[in-house]
N, C-alpha and C positions, 0 to 999 in steps of 0.2 A: 504494499499500499504506500502511496505517496504521502508526503508531509501534508498536514492539514493547514489550511490558510485560516488564521484566526488570532494571531498575536497582535495587540494594538501598539501603536507608536505615535505619540503626539509630535507633530512637526513644529520646529522653531526655526525661523529664518526664511529667506527668500531665494535660496540658491536653486530651487527647482521650479520656479514659476513658469518656465517655458514648457514644462510637462504638466501644467495645470495642477501643481501641488503647491498649495498656499500655506502660509503660517497659520497655525492652529487647526489645520486639517488633522484628522486621525487616520493614519495609514494602517492597513491590515496587511500583515506579512506572514510568510511561512518560514519557519526556522530551517535553514539548510546551509550547508557548507559548499555547495556546488551550484553555480548559476550559469546561464548562457551569456555570451557576449552581448552587451548593450542593454542588459536588464537593469531595472531600477532596484537598488539594494539599500539595506541599512548595514552600516559597517561601524567598527570601532577602530580608530587609529590613534595610537599613543594616548589613550584615555579619553579621546573626544569621539562623540557619536555623530555620524554623517548619514544623510540620505543623498545618494548620488547615482549616476548611471555608471556601470562598470564597463570598462573597455579593456580587452586583452590585446596586447601587442606581442610581437615575437619574443621579446625578452622582458616585458614589463606589464604591470597592471596599473591602470589609471582610473581614478574616480573623477567623473566629469559632471560639472554642474549644468543645469539648464537655464543659466543666467550668465550673460557675457561678462558681468562684473567680476566673476570668480574664475580663477585659473584652475586647470586640472591639477589633481594631486597625483604625483607619481609615487607608487608604493615601492619602497626599497626593502632590502633584507634587514636593514637596521631598524626599521619601524616595527612597532607592536601592532600588527594588523589582524583583525578578526572579522570575518563575514558573519553577520548576525542573521541575515535572511533576505529573501526576495519579496518585494512589494507586489501584492496581488489585488489591492483595492484601496479605496479611501472613503472617508465619511467627512462631509463638510457641513458645518453649521451655516444655514442660509438665512436665518432670521435674527442674527446677532444685531443687537442695538435697536430693534424695532420696539416701539412702545405700544401697549394696548390702547384701544380707543375707549 
């Protein structure tokens, strides 16, 4: 059986706005250590948690934002890198800030 998609993760920041992932969205992800190239993943690098697109190169792994303001992160052997999982959905609060009549 495959991994179940169901772990929640609250987004902070704007690095993935080009993929329609906004700050305060709740991502649903499946815990896995293997993902396909170009998947949107949740990772931990040197103690910091990131939501990025993963890109495999011949000799490197890159974590790429969907916002041109952020440079790709090249993963090196010296980094403490852990793949937490692959994003498979999101929940967005759409009525935030609306006042009742």
